[in-house]
C-alpha positions, 0 to 999 in steps of 0.5 A: 499499500503506497504511504499517504502523500504530506500535505505541504500546508502541514505545521509539523506534529510531534508524535510519540509511539508508545507501545510493548516489546511483543517481540520482532515482528511487533517491532517492526510493525511499529517501526513501519508505523512510525516511518509512515507517519514520518513519511506523511509529514508528520514527526512520529518518534520512537524508541527504536530511533534513539537505542543506538544511543541509550539515554542513561535513564529510560524512564527520564528519556520517556518522560521528556518525550512525552512533555514534548509530543503533541499527540501520543499513539498508545498500540494496544495489545494483550501484552501491553494491557497486561502491563499497563493494568500492572498484572505482569510479573515484577520486574517485567514490563517496567517500561510500559508500566512506567508510561502507563502510570504517566499517561493515566496521570496526564488523563487525570491531571488534563485540562485539555477538551481535545484527546491527545492519548490516541489508542490505535490497535492491529486489529479490529477486534482488538479495540476490546483491549484498550485500558479504561483511561484510553476507551473513552475516546476514538480508536485507530485500527493501524494494521498487524504489520503497521500498513493499514489505512492511515487517512483516519489518524491523519485527519486526528494528527493534522487537524483535518476535518473528513466533513465541513459544517456549513456557514450557520444561518439560513440558505439563500433561496430560503431566505429570499423566499422567506423575504417576499412571502414578508413582502406578499403579507405587508410585513413592511419592518420585516421587509426592511430588516431583511435587507442588506445594509448597504441596499437599506443605505441606498433607498434612504439616499433615494427617497431623501433625493426624492423628497428633498424639497419637504419641509421636514426632509431639508432640515435635516443633514442628509446623511445623518438622516441617510444613516438613521433611516437606513438602520435595521429598525428605523427609530427616527421620526421619518422611518414610517413614511420611507418605509410606507414608499419603499415597500409599496415601490417593491410591493408594486415591483413584485405584484404579479408574484403569488408565494403560493407558486412562486419559488427558487428556480434552479440552483443559486450561483454565487458571485464572489465570496459572499454574494448568491443570485437566486432566480425567483419564479413560479411553477406554472410559468405565469408569474414574470422570473426575478433576480434577487441578490443575496448577500451574507451578513454574519450567520444571514443571507439578505436581500442585497438587490433586486436584480443581478447588479451590486448597489453602491450608496451615494449621492445618487445611489448608483448600481454596477452589473455582475458581468453575465449574471444574468441567466432566462431573461430575468430582471 
C-alpha cells in the first residue's frame, strides 16, 4: 500500500508512539507505522530511533518525550494491556508500567478538550483490549504490520476534518422566499430588516433625494438622516414615511408574484465570496422571473438587490452590473 503523500501546508506535529516489546514482528510493525507517519509529514518518534545511543535513564527519556509530544499513540495489545494494568510479574514490562503511570496521570490532571492520547490497535477485534483510561475516545486500526489505512488517524493528527459543516444560518434561496412572503403579507418593517445594509442606505438616500424639497426632510443633514433611516429597525420620526413609500414600490414591482406558487428556480449562483444570485419564478410559469441578489451578513442571508447588480450607496446611489449574471431573461 502506498504511503500517504504529505501536505505541504501541514504544521509539524510531534507524535510519540508508546508500545510494548511483544517481539520482533511487533517491533517491525511499530517501526513501519512510525516511518509511514514521518513520510506523511508527521514527526513520529519511537525508542528504536534512540537505541543506538541509549539514554542514561529510559524513564527520564520517556517523561521528556511525553512532554514534547503533541500526541501520544498508544499501540494496544494483550501484552500492553497486561503491563499497563500492572498485572505482569514484577520486573517484567517495566517500561510500559512506567509509561502507563505517566499517561494515566496526564489524563487525570490534563485540562485539554481534545484527546492527546490516542489508542491504536492492530486489528478491529483488539479494541476490547484498550485500557479503561483510554477507551473513552476514538481508537484507530493500523493493521497487523502497521500497513493499514492511516487516513482517519492522519486527519486527527493534522487537524483536517473529514466533513465540514456549512455556516450557520439559512440558505440564500430560503431567505429570498421568506423575504418575498413578508413583502406579500405587508410586513414592512420585517421586509426592511431583511435588506442588506448597503441596500437600505441606498434606498434611504434615493428617498431623501426624491423628497428633498419637503420641509421635514430639508431641515436635516442628509448623511445623518440617511444613516438613521437605513438602520435595521429605524426609529427616526420619518422612518414610517420612508418604509411606507419604499415597501409600496417593492410590492408593485412584485405584484404578479404569488408566494403559493412562486419560489427559487434552479440552483443559486455564487458571485464572489459573500454574494449569491437566486432566480425566483412560479411553478406554473404565469409569473415573471426575478433575480434577487443575496448577501451573507454574519449568519444571515439578506437581500442585496432586486436584480443582478451590486448596489453602491451615494448621492445618487449607483448600481454595478454583475457580468454574465442574467439568466433566462431575469431582471
